C-alpha positions in Angstrom: -10.9 29.5 16.7 -12.4 28.5 20.0 -15.4 30.3 19.6 -18.7 28.5 19.6 -21.4 28.9 16.9 -24.1 31.1 18.2 -27.7 30.0 18.6 -30.2 30.5 15.8 -27.1 31.1 13.2 -27.0 29.1 10.0 -24.3 26.6 10.6 -23.1 26.9 6.9 -22.8 30.8 7.1 -21.1 30.8 10.6 -18.1 28.8 9.1 -17.9 30.8 6.0 -18.0 34.0 8.4 -14.9 32.2 10.3 -13.0 31.3 7.3 -13.4 34.9 5.8 -12.2 36.5 9.1 -9.4 34.4 9.2 -8.2 35.3 5.5 -8.6 38.9 6.3 -6.3 38.6 9.0 -3.9 36.9 7.1 -3.9 33.5 8.7 -3.7 31.3 5.6 -0.7 33.8 4.3 2.6 31.8 3.8 1.2 28.3 4.4 4.0 25.7 3.7 3.1 24.5 0.4 1.2 27.6 -1.0 1.0 27.9 -4.8 2.6 24.4 -5.3 0.5 21.4 -6.6 -0.7 18.8 -3.7 1.9 16.1 -3.6 0.5 12.8 -4.5 -2.7 14.1 -5.8 -2.3 12.1 -9.3 -1.6 8.6 -7.2 -4.4 6.1 -6.7 -6.4 6.7 -3.4 -4.6 5.4 -0.4 -6.6 5.5 3.0 -3.3 4.9 4.9 -1.7 7.9 3.0 -1.1 9.8 6.2 0.3 7.0 8.1 2.9 5.9 5.6 3.7 9.5 5.2 4.3 10.1 9.2 6.4 6.7 9.0 8.6 8.2 6.0 8.9 11.6 7.7 10.0 9.9 11.1 12.5 7.3 9.4 10.4 4.6 10.9 9.3 1.1 9.0 7.6 -1.7 10.6 7.7 -5.3 9.6 4.9 -6.9 8.3 3.3 -9.6 9.8 4.7 -13.2 8.5 1.8 -14.4 6.9 1.6 -11.1 4.9 5.2 -11.2 4.3 4.9 -14.7 2.8 1.9 -13.5 0.7 4.0 -10.7 -0.4 7.0 -12.9 -1.4 4.9 -15.2 -3.0 3.5 -12.6 -5.6 7.0 -11.5 -6.2 8.2 -15.1 -6.7 5.5 -15.8 -9.1 6.6 -12.7 -11.2 10.1 -13.6 -10.7 9.1 -17.1 -12.2 7.4 -15.6 -15.3 10.3 -13.4 -15.7 12.8 -16.2 -15.7 15.4 -16.6 -18.4 15.0 -20.2 -18.1 12.4 -22.7 -17.6 14.5 -24.6 -15.1 15.1 -21.1 -13.1 11.1 -20.7 -13.3 10.8 -24.1 -11.8 13.2 -23.4 -8.9 11.6 -20.1 -8.3 8.2 -21.9 -7.7 9.6 -24.7 -6.0 11.5 -22.7 -3.4 8.2 -20.7 -2.8 5.9 -23.6 -2.7 8.4 -25.2 0.1 8.1 -22.0 2.1 4.2 -22.1 1.6 3.9 -25.7 2.7 5.9 -25.2 5.8 3.8 -22.3 6.7 0.7 -24.2 6.4 2.2 -27.2 8.5 3.6 -25.0 11.2 1.5 -22.0 11.2 2.3 -18.3 11.2 1.3 -15.5 13.3 -0.6 -12.7 11.5 -3.7 -12.4 9.5 -5.0 -16.0 7.7 -2.4 -17.1 5.1 -5.0 -17.8 2.6 -2.4 -19.2 0.1 -1.7 -22.5 -1.5 1.3 -23.8 -3.4 1.3 -22.9 -6.8 0.7 -25.3 -9.8 4.4 -25.7 -11.0 3.5 -27.1 -14.3 0.6 -24.2 -15.1 3.5 -21.5 -14.3 5.8 -23.4 -16.3 3.1 -23.5 -19.0 2.5 -19.8 -18.8 6.2 -19.1 -18.8 6.5 -21.0 -22.3 3.5 -19.2 -23.5 5.3 -15.9 -22.6 8.5 -17.0 -24.0 7.5 -18.2 -27.2 6.7 -15.0 -28.7 
């Protein structure tokens, strides 16, 4: 469809005509996925869906910048600490991630700003106790 819109023709009607003619020629017949639900339609909106899909299709991956990787690890450590079997295990998990955070603050890491401070161990252990007292 390299034809240009003629002067004086309503833009919408020109597009509608192009689509109708393509349908009549059968250009939309037998497209991949025809008659099937749109994949991912029920998932939350993600502006980067097409990038992630392309990476999956190509079998590629890319490492997160160190600051983002540490933020992700910190979130996972917090969840692990709150779900730990014992208070001692929760304290150990928080202590380990706090040490990594302190080291990153002291030495700096490449990537976006870290925007992360060590967790308050006593606050997390208190929340752990509340969750496990039930």
